[in-house]
C-alpha positions as CSV (number, residue, x, y, z in Angstrom):
1,M,126.9,118.6,87.7
2,K,123.1,118.3,87.4
3,N,121.0,120.2,90.0
4,Y,117.7,119.0,91.4
5,D,115.1,119.9,94.0
6,L,114.8,116.2,94.9
7,I,116.8,113.0,94.4
8,I,115.1,109.7,95.3
9,L,117.1,106.5,95.9
10,G,114.8,103.6,95.0
11,S,111.8,103.3,92.7
12,G,109.6,101.0,94.7
13,S,106.1,101.7,96.0
14,G,107.4,104.7,98.1
15,G,110.0,106.1,95.7
16,Y,108.1,106.1,92.5
17,V,104.9,107.6,94.1
18,A,107.0,110.3,95.7
19,A,108.7,111.1,92.4
20,I,105.4,111.3,90.5
21,K,103.9,113.5,93.1
22,A,106.9,115.8,93.2
23,G,106.8,116.0,89.4
24,Q,103.2,116.9,89.4
25,K,104.1,119.8,91.8
26,K,106.8,121.0,89.3
27,L,109.8,120.0,91.3
28,K,112.9,119.0,89.4
29,V,113.3,115.3,90.3
30,A,115.7,112.5,89.7
31,I,115.1,108.9,90.7
32,I,117.9,106.3,91.0
33,E,117.2,102.6,90.7
34,K,119.8,99.9,90.8
35,E,117.7,96.9,89.7
36,A,114.2,97.4,88.2
37,I,111.7,100.2,88.1
38,G,108.9,99.4,90.6
39,G,111.2,97.9,93.2
40,V,110.4,94.8,95.2
41,C,106.6,95.2,95.3
42,L,106.1,95.3,91.5
43,N,108.9,92.9,90.5
44,W,109.3,90.4,93.3
45,G,106.6,91.0,95.9
46,C,103.0,92.1,96.0
47,I,102.1,91.8,92.3
48,P,104.0,88.6,91.2
49,T,102.7,86.7,94.2
50,K,99.1,87.7,93.6
51,S,99.5,86.5,90.0
52,L,100.7,83.1,91.3
53,L,97.9,83.0,93.9
54,K,95.3,83.6,91.2
55,S,96.6,80.7,89.1
56,A,96.6,78.5,92.2
57,K,93.0,79.5,93.0
58,V,91.8,78.8,89.5
59,Y,93.6,75.4,89.6
60,N,91.9,74.5,92.9
61,E,88.5,75.6,91.7
62,I,88.8,73.4,88.6
63,L,89.8,70.4,90.8
64,N,86.7,71.1,92.9
65,S,84.4,71.8,90.0
66,K,81.9,69.2,91.2
67,D,81.0,71.7,94.0
68,Y,79.6,73.9,91.3
69,G,77.8,71.2,89.4
70,I,80.5,70.8,86.8
71,I,81.9,67.3,86.2
72,I,85.4,66.7,85.0
73,E,85.7,63.0,84.1
74,D,89.5,62.7,84.3
75,K,91.1,65.1,86.7
76,T,94.5,63.7,86.1
77,Q,94.5,65.8,82.9
78,V,94.2,68.9,84.9
79,K,97.7,70.0,85.6
80,P,99.4,73.3,86.4
81,D,101.9,74.4,83.7
82,W,104.5,76.2,85.9
83,K,106.4,77.7,83.0
84,A,103.1,79.2,81.7
85,I,102.2,80.4,85.2
86,V,105.5,82.2,85.5
87,K,105.2,83.7,82.0
88,R,101.8,85.1,83.0
89,K,103.4,86.6,86.1
90,D,106.2,88.1,84.2
91,R,103.8,89.6,81.6
92,I,101.8,91.3,84.3
93,V,105.0,92.6,85.9
94,R,106.3,94.0,82.6
95,R,103.0,95.8,82.0
96,L,102.9,97.4,85.4
97,T,106.6,98.4,85.6
98,G,106.3,99.8,82.0
99,G,103.3,101.9,83.1
100,V,105.2,103.2,86.1
101,K,108.2,104.2,83.9
102,M,105.8,106.0,81.5
103,L,104.3,107.9,84.4
104,L,107.7,109.0,85.7
105,E,108.7,110.2,82.3
106,K,105.4,112.0,81.7
107,N,106.0,113.9,85.0
108,N,109.5,114.9,83.8
109,V,111.3,112.7,86.3
110,D,114.9,111.9,85.3
111,I,115.5,108.2,85.7
112,F,119.0,106.9,86.4
113,I,119.6,103.1,86.3
114,G,122.6,102.3,88.5
115,E,123.6,102.1,92.1
116,G,123.4,105.5,93.8
117,T,125.8,106.4,96.6
118,V,125.1,109.3,98.9
119,L,128.2,111.4,99.3
120,N,126.7,114.0,101.7
121,K,123.3,115.5,102.4
122,N,123.2,117.3,99.0
123,E,125.2,115.1,96.7
124,V,124.6,111.6,95.2
125,K,126.9,109.7,92.9
126,V,125.5,107.4,90.2
127,N,127.3,105.9,87.2
128,D,130.4,108.1,87.8
129,E,128.2,111.2,87.7
130,I,127.6,113.4,90.7
131,L,124.0,114.8,91.1
132,K,123.3,117.7,93.5
133,S,119.9,118.2,95.3
134,K,118.2,120.3,97.9
135,N,116.5,117.2,99.3
136,I,117.0,113.5,99.3
137,I,114.5,110.7,99.9
138,L,115.9,107.3,100.8
139,A,113.5,104.6,99.5
140,T,116.1,101.8,99.4
141,G,113.8,99.2,101.0
142,A,114.9,96.2,103.0
143,S,116.4,92.7,102.5
144,P,115.9,89.3,104.2
145,I,117.8,88.7,107.4
146,F,120.1,85.6,107.3
147,P,120.1,84.4,110.9
148,P,123.3,82.8,112.4
149,I,122.2,79.2,111.5
150,D,124.9,76.7,110.6
151,G,125.1,76.1,106.8
152,I,122.5,78.6,105.9
153,E,124.7,80.8,103.7
154,K,126.2,77.9,101.8
155,A,122.7,76.4,101.2
156,Y,121.7,79.8,99.8
157,K,124.8,80.0,97.5
158,D,124.2,76.4,96.3
159,G,120.5,77.2,95.5
160,H,118.9,74.8,98.0
161,L,117.7,77.7,100.2
162,L,115.9,80.6,98.6
163,T,114.5,84.0,99.7
164,S,111.1,85.3,98.6
165,K,112.9,86.8,95.5
166,E,114.5,83.7,94.1
167,I,111.5,81.4,94.7
168,L,109.4,83.3,92.2
169,D,111.6,82.1,89.4
170,I,112.3,78.5,90.2
171,D,112.1,76.0,87.2
172,S,109.3,73.8,88.6
173,I,106.9,73.3,91.4
174,P,108.8,71.6,94.2
175,H,107.6,68.2,95.5
176,D,108.2,69.5,99.0
177,L,109.0,72.9,100.5
178,V,110.2,73.8,104.0
179,I,109.5,77.4,105.0
180,I,111.7,78.8,107.8
181,G,109.5,81.5,109.5
182,G,105.7,81.6,110.1
183,G,105.1,85.3,109.2
184,V,103.1,86.8,106.4
185,I,105.5,86.1,103.5
186,G,105.9,82.5,104.6
187,L,102.1,81.9,104.8
188,E,101.5,83.4,101.3
189,F,104.1,81.1,99.8
190,A,102.7,78.1,101.8
191,T,99.3,78.9,100.3
192,I,100.7,79.1,96.7
193,F,102.7,75.9,96.7
194,N,100.3,73.9,98.9
195,A,97.6,74.7,96.3
196,F,99.8,73.4,93.5
197,G,100.5,70.1,95.3
198,S,103.7,70.7,97.2
199,K,104.1,69.1,100.6
200,V,104.6,72.3,102.7
201,T,106.1,72.5,106.2
202,I,106.4,75.7,108.2
203,I,109.0,75.9,111.0
204,E,108.4,78.7,113.5
205,R,110.5,79.3,116.7
206,E,107.7,81.2,118.4
207,K,104.6,79.7,120.1
208,D,102.4,80.7,117.2
209,I,102.6,81.8,113.6
210,L,101.1,85.2,112.5
211,L,101.7,86.8,115.9
212,N,100.2,90.2,114.9
213,V,96.9,88.6,113.9
214,D,93.8,88.5,116.1
215,D,93.8,85.3,118.1
216,E,90.4,84.0,116.8
217,I,91.3,84.8,113.2
218,R,94.6,82.9,113.7
219,E,93.0,79.9,115.2
220,A,90.5,79.7,112.4
221,M,93.2,80.0,109.8
222,L,95.3,77.3,111.5
223,K,92.3,74.9,111.2
224,I,92.0,75.7,107.5
225,M,95.7,75.1,106.9
226,K,95.6,71.9,108.8
227,K,92.7,70.8,106.7
228,A,94.8,71.7,103.6
229,Q,97.6,69.5,105.0
230,V,100.1,72.2,105.6
231,N,102.4,71.0,108.4
232,I,103.1,73.7,111.0
233,L,105.8,73.2,113.6
234,T,105.8,75.9,116.2
235,E,108.3,76.4,119.1
236,S,110.9,74.8,116.8
237,S,114.3,76.4,116.2
238,V,116.3,75.7,113.0
239,I,119.9,74.9,114.1
240,K,121.4,73.7,110.8
241,V,120.8,73.6,107.1
242,L,122.9,71.1,105.1
243,E,122.1,71.1,101.3
244,N,118.4,70.1,101.2
245,E,118.1,69.1,104.9
246,V,116.9,71.2,107.7
247,T,117.7,70.3,111.3
248,Y,115.6,71.8,114.1
249,K,115.1,71.5,117.8
250,T,111.7,71.2,119.3
251,S,110.4,72.8,122.5
252,N,111.2,69.6,124.5
253,G,114.8,69.7,123.3
254,E,114.4,66.9,120.7
255,T,116.5,67.3,117.5
256,K,114.9,66.4,114.2
257,T,115.8,66.6,110.5
258,I,113.5,67.1,107.5
259,S,114.5,66.8,103.9
260,S,113.0,69.2,101.3
261,E,113.5,69.9,97.6
262,K,113.5,73.6,98.3
263,I,113.8,75.7,101.5
264,L,112.4,79.2,101.8
265,L,113.9,81.6,104.3
266,S,111.4,84.1,105.7
267,V,112.4,85.3,109.2
268,G,112.5,89.0,108.9
269,M,114.0,92.0,107.2
270,K,116.7,94.7,107.7
271,A,117.1,98.1,106.0
272,N,119.3,98.5,102.9
273,T,121.7,101.1,104.2
274,N,124.9,100.6,102.1
275,S,124.1,103.5,99.7
276,F,124.0,106.1,102.5
277,K,126.3,105.0,105.2
278,S,128.3,108.2,104.9
279,L,125.4,110.1,106.4
280,N,125.6,108.3,109.8
281,L,121.9,108.6,110.3
282,N,120.2,107.8,113.6
283,M,119.0,104.2,113.6
284,E,116.4,102.2,115.5
285,K,117.6,98.6,115.5
286,H,117.9,97.6,111.8
287,F,116.0,100.6,110.5
288,V,116.4,104.4,109.8
289,S,114.9,106.6,112.5
290,I,112.3,109.2,111.3
291,N,109.9,111.7,112.6
292,D,106.2,112.1,111.7
293,Q,107.1,113.9,108.4
294,M,109.6,111.2,107.4
295,Q,112.7,113.3,108.1
296,T,115.8,111.5,109.3
297,S,118.3,113.0,111.8
298,I,119.4,115.2,108.8
299,D,116.5,117.6,108.0
300,N,116.7,117.6,104.2
301,V,117.1,113.8,104.1
302,Y,113.9,111.7,104.3
303,A,113.4,107.9,104.6
304,I,110.2,106.2,103.4
305,G,109.0,102.6,103.1
306,D,110.7,99.5,104.4
307,V,114.0,101.3,105.1
308,N,112.4,103.0,108.1
309,G,110.6,99.8,109.3
310,K,107.6,101.6,110.6
311,M,105.1,99.3,108.9
312,M,106.5,97.3,106.0
313,L,103.6,97.5,103.6
314,A,103.6,98.9,100.0
315,H,100.7,101.2,100.6
316,V,102.4,102.6,103.7
317,A,105.5,103.3,101.7
318,S,103.4,105.2,99.1
319,H,101.6,107.3,101.7
320,Q,104.9,108.1,103.4
321,G,106.2,109.3,100.1
322,L,103.3,111.7,99.7
323,I,103.8,113.0,103.3
324,A,107.5,113.6,102.6
325,I,106.7,115.5,99.4
326,E,104.1,117.6,101.2
327,H,106.6,118.4,103.9
328,I,109.2,119.5,101.3
329,L,106.5,121.8,99.9
330,G,105.8,123.3,103.3
331,E,102.9,121.2,104.7
332,S,103.1,119.0,107.9
333,K,100.9,115.9,107.9
334,K,101.4,112.6,109.6
335,I,100.1,109.0,109.5
336,N,97.9,107.4,112.1
337,Y,99.4,103.9,112.0
338,N,96.4,102.5,114.0
339,Q,94.3,103.3,111.0
340,I,96.4,101.4,108.4
341,P,94.9,98.3,107.0
342,S,97.0,95.1,106.3
343,A,96.2,92.0,104.4
344,I,97.5,88.4,104.1
345,Y,96.8,86.8,100.8
346,S,96.1,83.3,101.9
347,F,93.1,81.1,101.1
348,P,91.0,82.6,102.5
349,E,92.5,86.1,102.9
350,I,93.1,87.8,106.2
351,A,92.6,91.6,106.5
352,Q,92.7,93.8,109.6
353,I,92.8,97.3,110.9
354,G,93.1,98.8,114.4
355,I,93.6,96.8,117.5
356,T,93.1,93.2,118.3
357,E,90.9,92.0,121.1
358,K,94.0,90.9,123.0
359,E,95.4,94.5,122.7
360,A,92.1,95.9,123.8
361,K,92.3,93.8,127.0
362,T,95.9,94.7,127.6
363,Q,95.1,98.4,127.3
364,G,92.2,98.0,129.7
365,L,89.7,99.3,127.3
366,E,86.0,98.9,127.7
367,Y,84.9,97.4,124.4
368,K,82.3,95.2,122.6
369,V,82.8,92.5,120.1
370,S,80.5,91.2,117.4
371,K,81.2,88.4,114.9
372,F,79.3,87.3,111.8
373,Y,80.2,84.2,109.9
374,L,80.2,83.9,106.1
375,Q,78.2,80.7,106.2
376,A,75.2,82.8,107.0
377,N,75.8,85.2,104.0
378,G,73.9,84.5,100.8
379,K,76.6,85.7,98.4
380,A,79.2,83.6,100.2
381,L,77.0,80.5,99.9
382,A,76.4,81.1,96.2
383,G,80.1,81.5,95.6
384,N,81.1,78.5,97.8
385,E,83.2,80.9,99.9
386,T,81.8,80.2,103.3
387,E,85.0,79.8,105.3
388,G,85.7,82.7,107.6
389,F,84.0,85.6,109.5
390,I,84.2,89.2,110.4
391,K,85.0,90.5,113.9
392,I,84.3,94.1,114.9
393,I,85.7,95.6,118.0
394,A,84.0,98.8,119.2
395,S,84.3,101.1,122.2
396,K,81.6,100.4,124.8
397,Q,80.7,104.1,125.4
398,Y,80.1,105.3,121.8
399,N,80.2,102.1,119.7
400,E,83.2,103.7,117.9
401,I,85.0,101.2,115.7
402,I,88.5,100.5,117.0
403,G,89.3,97.3,115.3
404,V,88.1,95.1,112.4
405,H,89.4,91.7,111.5
406,I,88.2,89.6,108.5
407,L,88.9,86.1,107.4
408,A,87.3,85.8,103.9
409,D,88.1,85.1,100.3
410,N,88.1,88.9,99.4
411,A,89.0,90.3,102.8
412,S,91.6,92.6,101.3
413,D,88.8,94.4,99.4
414,L,86.3,94.3,102.2
415,I,88.6,96.0,104.8
416,S,88.3,99.4,103.0
417,E,84.9,99.9,104.5
418,A,86.5,99.7,107.9
419,V,89.3,102.1,106.8
420,M,86.9,104.8,105.9
421,T,84.8,104.3,109.0
422,M,87.7,104.5,111.3
423,K,89.2,107.5,109.5
424,L,85.9,109.4,110.1
425,E,85.7,108.1,113.7
426,G,82.6,106.2,112.7
427,T,80.5,104.0,114.9
428,A,78.7,100.7,114.5
429,D,75.4,102.6,114.5
430,E,76.5,104.4,111.3
431,I,77.4,101.1,109.6
432,A,74.2,99.5,110.7
433,N,72.2,102.5,109.4
434,S,73.9,102.3,106.0
435,V,72.2,100.2,103.4
436,H,74.5,97.5,101.9
437,P,73.8,95.9,98.5
438,H,72.2,92.5,98.5
439,P,73.5,89.9,97.8
440,S,77.0,90.9,98.6
441,I,79.8,89.8,101.0
442,S,79.8,93.4,102.3
443,E,76.6,92.6,104.2
444,I,78.7,90.9,106.8
445,F,79.7,94.4,107.9
446,H,76.1,95.4,108.3
447,E,75.3,92.3,110.3
448,A,78.3,92.5,112.6
449,A,77.5,96.2,113.3
450,L,74.0,95.3,114.2
451,G,75.5,92.8,116.6
452,I,77.4,95.7,118.4
453,I,74.2,97.8,118.9
454,D,71.8,94.9,119.3
455,K,71.6,91.6,117.4
456,P,72.4,90.6,113.8
457,I,69.3,89.8,111.6
458,H,70.6,86.6,109.9
459,S,72.3,84.9,112.8
């Protein structure tokens, strides 16, 4: 029997980061992975989709080359080669997962490929071998929820209905795509396939898509999607899936059916718990209950990433992994989830941190709002990236930044300025008194901050 200081189940964004950190701290570590090193994010999520989005963006820019003064006489010759696009995606994935595997090995982490089963709080079985450990980290992730819709499981087995995992490896770009669910994953795939020419329909049972996004950002994004001819059906509940047909009921009780070459299911996630059911851990709905240091109801068993459902983002999983390792080593830190950024990789991107204006109103806060539009930014004009704006929410008393929401082509990069400002309890005055490079998209931060304390210069 091999003995370890730490066994980690799952090598995704949380698991592999925790393993590397533990190895750096000279702990004896084993990591168990049942599918592929890097988990969902590197193999089927964050990275592959960004590769596809980049190809889609390049394709769109070529089609619109006249906007840059470049004439293509015969645009019918400009076509996406889906097989080549997928090969590029796979090449990027192999490079990144290979790099992660190398880092694990360099930090003396023992890698076990196989399905781990937790026998008790100190023992894990993998490939007919029992490993013993002082601590266990559960980083097993989550899987798509299959709602109780008539015919949905048969459609999945027959290949008509896909999850976000299978759709990455389809043979060709579908002529049409129905997406069940109007959340982040659904929007990103709508963006990808709409850009490649698919007729995309999103069916969402709630009143709006992207419910966690600031209202003004959502409204602006909906206009952009409508312009791109993405069909969005809200307050519509799917009641049946029969092969390539989706039947749904509208808010007025009318029943309609839509045919589609492919159907994407994206309605939510639940924790992968099969490998540790013997522990009988406390749960919150579909997820493992944890404290601030990532401990479960068993002190030496930790749960990080999507399996705890706190905030289902790769960078959150990674940071939770670091906090778990630090706690194992005797430190007690915690995450302020109000200061965690999130991004949606649509065209343009959405990025946000802190509270929305609706939340500020609900909480009865005294606040100020300032917006600055990209159409007034020189770099955005030069780059033909003028759709979108930044919205800063600040406390009325001190001008402290309490929320930032961005709709812009590179919003996921821009949001980091807000992350650091909020981490340091910074104010709009401090941003306004910081010199930003010109020309740059980052100047929208400066202008919006000036709007909090007085007025923007260029608006």
